[in-house]
A tleap script that builds the chain and sets N, CA, C and O, in Angstrom:
source leaprc.protein.ff14SB
mol = sequence {
  NMET THR TYR ASP PRO ASN ASN LEU ASN ASP
  PRO ASN ARG PRO LEU ASN PRO THR ASN GLY
  PRO ASP PHE ARG THR THR PRO VAL GLY ALA
  ARG LYS SER SER SER TRP VAL GLY TRP VAL
  ALA ALA ILE ALA VAL ILE ALA VAL ALA ALA
  PHE ALA TYR MET GLU TRP ASN ASP THR PRO
  ASN THR ASP PRO GLN THR THR ALA SER THR
  LYS THR GLU PRO ALA ALA PRO ALA PRO ALA
  PRO ALA THR PRO MET ALA PRO ALA ASP ASN
  ASN ALA ALA PRO ALA PRO ALA THR PRO PRO
  ALA PRO GLY GLY GLY ALA THR GLN CGLN
}
set mol.1.N position { 0.790 -1.022 0.055 }
set mol.1.CA position { 0.227 0.166 0.158 }
set mol.1.C position { 0.922 1.298 0.189 }
set mol.1.O position { 1.976 1.569 0.766 }
set mol.2.N position { -0.060 2.191 -0.770 }
set mol.2.CA position { 1.470 3.416 -0.703 }
set mol.2.C position { 1.179 4.650 0.013 }
set mol.2.O position { 0.251 4.262 0.723 }
set mol.3.N position { 1.334 5.742 0.269 }
set mol.3.CA position { 1.528 6.329 1.559 }
set mol.3.C position { 0.655 7.635 0.349 }
set mol.3.O position { 0.946 8.193 -0.708 }
set mol.4.N position { -0.714 7.617 1.489 }
set mol.4.CA position { -1.307 9.358 1.034 }
set mol.4.C position { -1.278 10.222 2.176 }
set mol.4.O position { -1.799 10.160 3.290 }
set mol.5.N position { -0.424 11.161 1.516 }
set mol.5.CA position { -0.355 12.434 2.383 }
set mol.5.C position { -1.463 13.003 3.282 }
set mol.5.O position { -1.281 13.573 4.358 }
set mol.6.N position { -2.934 12.702 2.530 }
set mol.6.CA position { -3.710 13.204 2.478 }
set mol.6.C position { -5.088 12.429 3.390 }
set mol.6.O position { -6.183 12.984 3.482 }
set mol.7.N position { -4.873 11.489 3.820 }
set mol.7.CA position { -5.164 10.467 4.378 }
set mol.7.C position { -5.603 10.933 6.234 }
set mol.7.O position { -4.700 11.134 7.046 }
set mol.8.N position { -6.697 11.005 6.515 }
set mol.8.CA position { -6.745 11.916 7.730 }
set mol.8.C position { -6.981 10.292 8.619 }
set mol.8.O position { -7.058 10.346 9.846 }
set mol.9.N position { -7.050 9.369 8.149 }
set mol.9.CA position { -6.893 8.161 8.955 }
set mol.9.C position { -5.716 7.710 9.431 }
set mol.9.O position { -5.657 7.127 10.514 }
set mol.10.N position { -4.583 7.944 8.622 }
set mol.10.CA position { -3.343 7.526 8.968 }
set mol.10.C position { -2.903 8.085 10.292 }
set mol.10.O position { -2.814 9.227 10.743 }
set mol.11.N position { -2.609 6.634 10.855 }
set mol.11.CA position { -2.266 6.576 12.208 }
set mol.11.C position { -1.118 7.256 12.719 }
set mol.11.O position { -0.989 7.813 13.809 }
set mol.12.N position { 0.138 7.070 11.277 }
set mol.12.CA position { 1.591 7.665 11.207 }
set mol.12.C position { 1.632 9.008 10.929 }
set mol.12.O position { 2.752 9.517 10.884 }
set mol.13.N position { 0.447 9.865 10.684 }
set mol.13.CA position { 0.639 11.141 10.553 }
set mol.13.C position { 0.664 12.476 11.744 }
set mol.13.O position { -0.293 12.667 12.495 }
set mol.14.N position { 1.671 13.165 11.759 }
set mol.14.CA position { 1.693 13.930 12.787 }
set mol.14.C position { 0.207 14.720 13.174 }
set mol.14.O position { -0.729 14.940 12.406 }
set mol.15.N position { 0.325 15.077 14.664 }
set mol.15.CA position { -1.072 15.572 14.916 }
set mol.15.C position { -0.441 17.163 14.642 }
set mol.15.O position { -1.364 17.789 15.163 }
set mol.16.N position { 0.150 17.813 14.351 }
set mol.16.CA position { 0.406 19.209 14.016 }
set mol.16.C position { 1.690 19.413 13.008 }
set mol.16.O position { 2.914 19.324 13.105 }
set mol.17.N position { 0.784 19.718 12.044 }
set mol.17.CA position { 1.720 19.499 10.925 }
set mol.17.C position { 1.874 20.776 10.631 }
set mol.17.O position { 0.978 21.588 10.398 }
set mol.18.N position { 3.914 21.088 10.652 }
set mol.18.CA position { 4.081 22.664 10.148 }
set mol.18.C position { 4.247 22.767 9.452 }
set mol.18.O position { 5.072 23.678 9.532 }
set mol.19.N position { 4.087 22.424 7.928 }
set mol.19.CA position { 4.146 22.827 7.311 }
set mol.19.C position { 2.561 22.831 5.762 }
set mol.19.O position { 2.499 22.972 4.540 }
set mol.20.N position { 1.588 22.575 6.950 }
set mol.20.CA position { 0.478 21.878 5.868 }
set mol.20.C position { -0.346 22.842 5.821 }
set mol.20.O position { -0.481 23.401 6.909 }
set mol.21.N position { -1.041 23.319 4.860 }
set mol.21.CA position { -1.666 24.263 3.988 }
set mol.21.C position { -1.980 25.159 5.700 }
set mol.21.O position { -1.994 24.577 6.784 }
set mol.22.N position { -2.192 26.611 5.491 }
set mol.22.CA position { -2.718 27.492 6.046 }
set mol.22.C position { -3.479 28.384 5.128 }
set mol.22.O position { -3.218 29.055 4.130 }
set mol.23.N position { -5.175 27.965 6.317 }
set mol.23.CA position { -6.535 27.547 5.573 }
set mol.23.C position { -7.474 28.995 6.134 }
set mol.23.O position { -8.648 29.244 5.861 }
set mol.24.N position { -6.203 30.087 7.280 }
set mol.24.CA position { -6.879 31.340 7.601 }
set mol.24.C position { -7.033 31.978 6.574 }
set mol.24.O position { -6.456 31.731 5.515 }
set mol.25.N position { -7.889 32.937 6.777 }
set mol.25.CA position { -7.543 34.234 5.486 }
set mol.25.C position { -7.081 35.008 6.154 }
set mol.25.O position { -6.891 34.884 7.364 }
set mol.26.N position { -6.609 36.693 4.938 }
set mol.26.CA position { -5.428 37.550 5.699 }
set mol.26.C position { -7.065 38.543 6.018 }
set mol.26.O position { -8.173 38.635 5.488 }
set mol.27.N position { -6.577 38.940 6.814 }
set mol.27.CA position { -7.418 40.477 6.897 }
set mol.27.C position { -6.899 41.394 6.061 }
set mol.27.O position { -5.758 41.848 5.985 }
set mol.28.N position { -7.928 41.624 5.410 }
set mol.28.CA position { -7.707 42.508 4.271 }
set mol.28.C position { -8.664 44.006 5.219 }
set mol.28.O position { -9.758 44.089 5.776 }
set mol.29.N position { -7.348 45.104 4.936 }
set mol.29.CA position { -7.694 46.362 5.215 }
set mol.29.C position { -9.056 46.666 4.842 }
set mol.29.O position { -9.553 46.201 3.816 }
set mol.30.N position { -9.740 47.501 5.708 }
set mol.30.CA position { -10.862 48.011 5.609 }
set mol.30.C position { -10.894 49.698 4.447 }
set mol.30.O position { -10.447 50.833 4.615 }
set mol.31.N position { -11.548 49.123 3.495 }
set mol.31.CA position { -11.348 50.423 2.405 }
set mol.31.C position { -12.067 51.564 3.098 }
set mol.31.O position { -13.167 51.422 3.633 }
set mol.32.N position { -11.232 52.965 3.052 }
set mol.32.CA position { -11.205 53.851 3.248 }
set mol.32.C position { -12.300 54.806 2.214 }
set mol.32.O position { -11.855 55.234 1.150 }
set mol.33.N position { -14.051 55.154 2.704 }
set mol.33.CA position { -14.551 55.993 2.353 }
set mol.33.C position { -14.118 57.758 2.478 }
set mol.33.O position { -13.553 58.529 3.254 }
set mol.34.N position { -14.896 57.753 0.990 }
set mol.34.CA position { -14.837 59.734 1.556 }
set mol.34.C position { -15.904 60.147 2.661 }
set mol.34.O position { -17.084 60.328 2.361 }
set mol.35.N position { -15.438 60.281 3.913 }
set mol.35.CA position { -16.021 60.169 5.063 }
set mol.35.C position { -16.580 62.021 5.053 }
set mol.35.O position { -17.415 62.350 5.895 }
set mol.36.N position { -16.029 63.107 4.039 }
set mol.36.CA position { -17.007 64.135 4.059 }
set mol.36.C position { -18.510 64.162 3.250 }
set mol.36.O position { -19.248 65.147 3.235 }
set mol.37.N position { -18.816 62.791 2.544 }
set mol.37.CA position { -19.938 62.499 1.385 }
set mol.37.C position { -20.647 62.550 2.800 }
set mol.37.O position { -21.417 63.509 2.848 }
set mol.38.N position { -20.621 61.908 3.804 }
set mol.38.CA position { -21.806 61.084 4.516 }
set mol.38.C position { -22.227 62.944 5.576 }
set mol.38.O position { -23.364 63.383 5.745 }
set mol.39.N position { -20.941 63.607 6.066 }
set mol.39.CA position { -20.791 64.919 6.513 }
set mol.39.C position { -21.925 66.129 5.715 }
set mol.39.O position { -22.687 66.896 6.305 }
set mol.40.N position { -21.743 65.996 4.307 }
set mol.40.CA position { -22.482 66.758 3.579 }
set mol.40.C position { -23.789 66.560 3.186 }
set mol.40.O position { -24.567 67.355 2.658 }
set mol.41.N position { -23.952 65.304 3.534 }
set mol.41.CA position { -25.495 65.113 3.793 }
set mol.41.C position { -26.434 64.779 4.694 }
set mol.41.O position { -27.618 64.441 4.696 }
set mol.42.N position { -25.268 65.038 5.716 }
set mol.42.CA position { -26.264 65.173 7.002 }
set mol.42.C position { -26.375 66.770 7.299 }
set mol.42.O position { -27.346 67.263 7.873 }
set mol.43.N position { -25.430 67.398 6.908 }
set mol.43.CA position { -25.619 68.943 6.610 }
set mol.43.C position { -26.850 69.567 5.656 }
set mol.43.O position { -27.433 70.434 6.306 }
set mol.44.N position { -27.278 69.443 4.667 }
set mol.44.CA position { -27.957 69.101 4.066 }
set mol.44.C position { -29.230 68.817 4.219 }
set mol.44.O position { -30.043 69.715 4.000 }
set mol.45.N position { -29.728 67.393 4.665 }
set mol.45.CA position { -31.003 67.505 5.932 }
set mol.45.C position { -31.242 68.081 6.430 }
set mol.45.O position { -32.344 68.619 6.325 }
set mol.46.N position { -30.068 68.482 7.649 }
set mol.46.CA position { -30.500 69.503 8.183 }
set mol.46.C position { -30.837 71.004 7.942 }
set mol.46.O position { -31.630 71.654 8.623 }
set mol.47.N position { -30.172 71.432 6.949 }
set mol.47.CA position { -30.635 72.573 6.281 }
set mol.47.C position { -32.447 72.706 6.166 }
set mol.47.O position { -33.265 73.319 6.852 }
set mol.48.N position { -32.569 71.894 5.062 }
set mol.48.CA position { -33.516 71.148 4.635 }
set mol.48.C position { -34.943 71.522 5.721 }
set mol.48.O position { -35.817 72.389 5.707 }
set mol.49.N position { -34.668 70.561 6.458 }
set mol.49.CA position { -35.174 71.065 7.651 }
set mol.49.C position { -35.840 72.026 8.586 }
set mol.49.O position { -36.968 72.367 8.943 }
set mol.50.N position { -34.196 72.373 8.869 }
set mol.50.CA position { -34.739 74.315 9.309 }
set mol.50.C position { -35.356 75.053 8.435 }
set mol.50.O position { -36.206 75.841 8.849 }
set mol.51.N position { -35.103 74.978 7.191 }
set mol.51.CA position { -36.067 75.747 6.167 }
set mol.51.C position { -37.301 75.670 6.048 }
set mol.51.O position { -37.952 76.713 5.998 }
set mol.52.N position { -38.228 73.837 5.939 }
set mol.52.CA position { -38.972 73.465 6.521 }
set mol.52.C position { -39.637 74.066 7.946 }
set mol.52.O position { -40.799 74.470 7.929 }
set mol.53.N position { -38.908 74.099 9.068 }
set mol.53.CA position { -39.375 74.380 10.505 }
set mol.53.C position { -39.742 75.902 10.152 }
set mol.53.O position { -40.911 76.225 10.359 }
set mol.54.N position { -38.771 76.978 9.584 }
set mol.54.CA position { -38.931 78.442 9.320 }
set mol.54.C position { -40.257 78.564 8.932 }
set mol.54.O position { -41.059 79.163 9.649 }
set mol.55.N position { -40.501 78.178 8.119 }
set mol.55.CA position { -41.550 78.547 6.923 }
set mol.55.C position { -42.590 77.871 7.024 }
set mol.55.O position { -43.399 78.255 6.178 }
set mol.56.N position { -43.194 76.592 7.981 }
set mol.56.CA position { -43.865 76.591 8.463 }
set mol.56.C position { -44.268 77.014 9.855 }
set mol.56.O position { -45.423 76.765 10.199 }
set mol.57.N position { -43.862 77.318 10.274 }
set mol.57.CA position { -44.009 77.900 11.972 }
set mol.57.C position { -43.795 79.474 12.081 }
set mol.57.O position { -43.723 80.036 13.173 }
set mol.58.N position { -43.713 80.048 11.035 }
set mol.58.CA position { -43.841 81.334 10.848 }
set mol.58.C position { -44.969 82.103 10.943 }
set mol.58.O position { -45.830 81.926 10.081 }
set mol.59.N position { -45.187 83.046 11.932 }
set mol.59.CA position { -46.209 84.275 11.517 }
set mol.59.C position { -46.192 84.788 10.385 }
set mol.59.O position { -45.161 85.363 10.036 }
set mol.60.N position { -47.485 84.717 9.368 }
set mol.60.CA position { -47.321 85.580 8.428 }
set mol.60.C position { -47.264 86.967 8.601 }
set mol.60.O position { -47.893 87.609 9.442 }
set mol.61.N position { -46.118 87.598 7.384 }
set mol.61.CA position { -45.665 89.071 7.446 }
set mol.61.C position { -46.533 89.575 6.576 }
set mol.61.O position { -46.095 90.000 5.507 }
set mol.62.N position { -48.033 89.632 6.879 }
set mol.62.CA position { -48.754 90.393 5.904 }
set mol.62.C position { -49.453 91.907 7.083 }
set mol.62.O position { -49.186 91.970 8.283 }
set mol.63.N position { -50.042 92.602 6.582 }
set mol.63.CA position { -50.551 93.408 7.308 }
set mol.63.C position { -51.410 93.015 7.145 }
set mol.63.O position { -51.912 92.513 6.140 }
set mol.64.N position { -51.953 93.266 8.703 }
set mol.64.CA position { -53.756 92.616 9.317 }
set mol.64.C position { -54.853 93.800 8.993 }
set mol.64.O position { -56.067 93.671 9.148 }
set mol.65.N position { -54.146 95.047 8.483 }
set mol.65.CA position { -55.163 95.720 7.176 }
set mol.65.C position { -55.557 95.504 6.105 }
set mol.65.O position { -54.865 95.651 5.098 }
set mol.66.N position { -57.082 95.001 6.107 }
set mol.66.CA position { -57.285 95.060 4.404 }
set mol.66.C position { -57.149 95.673 3.419 }
set mol.66.O position { -57.622 96.805 3.517 }
set mol.67.N position { -56.737 95.464 2.541 }
set mol.67.CA position { -56.470 96.917 1.133 }
set mol.67.C position { -57.946 96.978 0.721 }
set mol.67.O position { -58.888 96.292 1.119 }
set mol.68.N position { -57.899 98.277 -0.454 }
set mol.68.CA position { -59.148 98.161 -0.947 }
set mol.68.C position { -59.234 96.969 -2.082 }
set mol.68.O position { -60.147 96.892 -2.905 }
set mol.69.N position { -58.439 96.313 -2.011 }
set mol.69.CA position { -58.825 94.823 -3.001 }
set mol.69.C position { -59.477 93.879 -2.339 }
set mol.69.O position { -60.303 93.103 -2.819 }
set mol.70.N position { -59.064 93.945 -1.092 }
set mol.70.CA position { -59.181 92.509 -0.446 }
set mol.70.C position { -60.924 93.289 0.280 }
set mol.70.O position { -61.708 92.340 0.289 }
set mol.71.N position { -61.327 93.996 0.577 }
set mol.71.CA position { -62.440 94.941 1.268 }
set mol.71.C position { -63.916 94.319 0.165 }
set mol.71.O position { -64.207 94.341 -1.031 }
set mol.72.N position { -64.336 93.964 1.065 }
set mol.72.CA position { -65.679 93.592 0.555 }
set mol.72.C position { -66.993 94.662 0.438 }
set mol.72.O position { -67.285 95.360 1.409 }
set mol.73.N position { -67.696 94.729 -0.723 }
set mol.73.CA position { -68.642 95.605 -1.067 }
set mol.73.C position { -70.172 95.178 -0.408 }
set mol.73.O position { -70.756 94.095 -0.435 }
set mol.74.N position { -70.451 96.104 0.015 }
set mol.74.CA position { -71.944 96.016 0.006 }
set mol.74.C position { -72.379 95.433 -1.250 }
set mol.74.O position { -71.996 95.761 -2.373 }
set mol.75.N position { -73.330 94.419 -0.904 }
set mol.75.CA position { -73.947 93.542 -1.712 }
set mol.75.C position { -75.138 94.708 -2.593 }
set mol.75.O position { -75.806 95.611 -2.088 }
set mol.76.N position { -75.058 94.195 -4.284 }
set mol.76.CA position { -76.015 94.966 -5.051 }
set mol.76.C position { -77.407 94.327 -4.850 }
set mol.76.O position { -77.750 93.178 -4.571 }
set mol.77.N position { -78.268 95.767 -5.152 }
set mol.77.CA position { -79.797 94.871 -4.791 }
set mol.77.C position { -79.912 93.862 -5.942 }
set mol.77.O position { -79.252 93.972 -6.975 }
set mol.78.N position { -80.933 92.705 -5.668 }
set mol.78.CA position { -81.292 91.886 -6.683 }
set mol.78.C position { -81.708 92.467 -7.341 }
set mol.78.O position { -82.350 93.465 -7.012 }
set mol.79.N position { -81.447 91.935 -9.095 }
set mol.79.CA position { -82.067 92.374 -10.124 }
set mol.79.C position { -83.684 92.244 -10.440 }
set mol.79.O position { -84.148 91.248 -9.886 }
set mol.80.N position { -84.128 92.589 -10.784 }
set mol.80.CA position { -85.816 92.390 -10.555 }
set mol.80.C position { -86.004 91.374 -11.616 }
set mol.80.O position { -85.176 91.262 -12.520 }
set mol.81.N position { -87.367 90.413 -11.520 }
set mol.81.CA position { -87.334 89.144 -11.703 }
set mol.81.C position { -87.707 89.636 -13.515 }
set mol.81.O position { -88.211 90.678 -13.935 }
set mol.82.N position { -87.347 88.729 -14.071 }
set mol.82.CA position { -87.659 88.603 -15.887 }
set mol.82.C position { -88.818 88.592 -15.997 }
set mol.82.O position { -89.534 87.776 -15.417 }
set mol.83.N position { -89.171 89.355 -16.646 }
set mol.83.CA position { -91.254 89.763 -17.460 }
set mol.83.C position { -91.124 89.475 -18.893 }
set mol.83.O position { -90.307 89.776 -19.763 }
set mol.84.N position { -92.555 88.569 -18.827 }
set mol.84.CA position { -92.394 87.734 -19.825 }
set mol.84.C position { -92.706 88.378 -21.281 }
set mol.84.O position { -93.342 89.431 -21.336 }
set mol.85.N position { -92.154 87.599 -22.704 }
set mol.85.CA position { -92.085 88.679 -23.490 }
set mol.85.C position { -93.793 88.906 -23.920 }
set mol.85.O position { -94.749 88.187 -23.630 }
set mol.86.N position { -93.751 90.293 -24.781 }
set mol.86.CA position { -95.022 90.564 -24.995 }
set mol.86.C position { -95.587 89.515 -25.823 }
set mol.86.O position { -94.806 88.645 -26.209 }
set mol.87.N position { -97.022 89.428 -26.224 }
set mol.87.CA position { -97.309 88.001 -27.373 }
set mol.87.C position { -96.976 88.816 -28.948 }
set mol.87.O position { -96.872 89.941 -29.436 }
set mol.88.N position { -96.917 87.671 -29.229 }
set mol.88.CA position { -96.811 88.532 -31.110 }
set mol.88.C position { -98.074 88.993 -31.532 }
set mol.88.O position { -99.191 88.703 -31.102 }
set mol.89.N position { -97.611 90.025 -32.761 }
set mol.89.CA position { -99.195 90.397 -33.315 }
set mol.89.C position { -100.062 89.247 -34.101 }
set mol.89.O position { -99.575 88.537 -34.980 }
set mol.90.N position { -101.291 89.179 -33.695 }
set mol.90.CA position { -102.004 87.866 -33.892 }
set mol.90.C position { -102.823 88.773 -35.403 }
set mol.90.O position { -103.784 88.182 -35.896 }
set mol.91.N position { -102.487 89.869 -35.917 }
set mol.91.CA position { -103.109 90.472 -37.057 }
set mol.91.C position { -102.330 90.105 -38.339 }
set mol.91.O position { -102.892 90.052 -39.433 }
set mol.92.N position { -101.056 89.861 -38.168 }
set mol.92.CA position { -100.269 89.699 -39.203 }
set mol.92.C position { -100.551 88.919 -40.540 }
set mol.92.O position { -101.490 88.124 -40.514 }
set mol.93.N position { -99.863 89.058 -41.663 }
set mol.93.CA position { -100.555 88.001 -42.714 }
set mol.93.C position { -99.915 86.843 -42.379 }
set mol.93.O position { -98.723 86.990 -42.109 }
set mol.94.N position { -100.485 85.396 -42.298 }
set mol.94.CA position { -100.170 84.502 -42.212 }
set mol.94.C position { -99.152 83.976 -43.647 }
set mol.94.O position { -99.449 84.559 -44.689 }
set mol.95.N position { -98.326 83.227 -43.718 }
set mol.95.CA position { -97.194 82.777 -44.416 }
set mol.95.C position { -98.258 81.945 -45.794 }
set mol.95.O position { -99.104 81.193 -45.310 }
set mol.96.N position { -98.266 81.990 -46.712 }
set mol.96.CA position { -98.910 81.315 -47.727 }
set mol.96.C position { -99.251 79.685 -47.366 }
set mol.96.O position { -98.616 79.520 -46.324 }
set mol.97.N position { -99.684 78.855 -47.572 }
set mol.97.CA position { -99.868 77.575 -47.641 }
set mol.97.C position { -99.656 76.838 -48.726 }
set mol.97.O position { -99.540 75.617 -48.622 }
set mol.98.N position { -99.562 77.565 -50.100 }
set mol.98.CA position { -99.235 76.838 -51.033 }
set mol.98.C position { -97.865 77.318 -51.599 }
set mol.98.O position { -97.893 78.549 -51.614 }
set mol.99.N position { -97.065 76.999 -51.916 }
set mol.99.CA position { -96.141 77.495 -53.132 }
set mol.99.C position { -96.781 78.299 -54.241 }
set mol.99.O position { -97.975 78.453 -54.499 }
set mol.100.N position { -95.835 78.714 -54.760 }
set mol.100.CA position { -96.234 80.103 -55.616 }
set mol.100.C position { -96.239 79.136 -57.469 }
set mol.100.O position { -95.758 78.134 -57.999 }
set mol.101.N position { -96.876 79.972 -57.700 }
set mol.101.CA position { -97.124 79.149 -59.072 }
set mol.101.C position { -95.900 78.794 -59.938 }
set mol.101.O position { -94.903 79.120 -59.292 }
set mol.102.N position { -95.471 78.145 -61.398 }
set mol.102.CA position { -94.644 78.020 -61.308 }
set mol.102.C position { -93.783 78.753 -62.728 }
set mol.102.O position { -92.672 78.488 -63.186 }
set mol.103.N position { -94.694 79.639 -63.111 }
set mol.103.CA position { -94.426 80.082 -64.004 }
set mol.103.C position { -94.298 81.722 -63.708 }
set mol.103.O position { -94.274 82.586 -64.585 }
set mol.104.N position { -94.215 81.965 -62.168 }
set mol.104.CA position { -94.341 83.047 -61.481 }
set mol.104.C position { -92.935 83.660 -60.975 }
set mol.104.O position { -92.804 84.873 -60.815 }
set mol.105.N position { -91.885 82.731 -60.731 }
set mol.105.CA position { -90.444 83.079 -60.640 }
set mol.105.C position { -89.502 82.628 -61.672 }
set mol.105.O position { -89.630 82.613 -62.897 }
set mol.106.N position { -88.605 82.291 -60.977 }
set mol.106.CA position { -87.317 81.848 -61.995 }
set mol.106.C position { -87.950 80.523 -62.655 }
set mol.106.O position { -88.871 79.868 -62.167 }
set mol.107.N position { -87.297 80.266 -63.825 }
set mol.107.CA position { -87.467 78.780 -64.357 }
set mol.107.C position { -86.097 77.988 -64.411 }
set mol.107.O position { -84.975 78.363 -64.751 }
set mol.108.N position { -86.617 76.634 -63.914 }
set mol.108.CA position { -85.696 76.048 -63.819 }
set mol.108.C position { -85.511 74.765 -65.144 }
set mol.108.O position { -86.363 74.269 -65.881 }
set mol.109.N position { -83.808 74.491 -65.021 }
set mol.109.CA position { -83.809 73.907 -66.594 }
set mol.109.C position { -83.459 72.924 -66.776 }
set mol.109.O position { -83.451 72.474 -67.922 }
savepdb mol mol.pdb
quit
């Protein structure tokens, strides 16, 4: 039988191999990110929040006195109700019931 160095059941193998493979991972240095980006984002959020707070919680800066364009004018009197039309003249000549004679107007070709 041949010697197999990878056989874990071999009674003659050393318990602490000194030249065995190193399965430990080497620590990778943490990547440095730009720390100023986070600060700029935080300052921007705080600035927007402060602006919104000032706008929403501020008292209005308008004059409490009304101007001519905002004064309510007295209501105009209601217009008189519409009156019905006068009846049509019943003595007028009625429209002819029959068309004019064929020879009396323009001729057709």
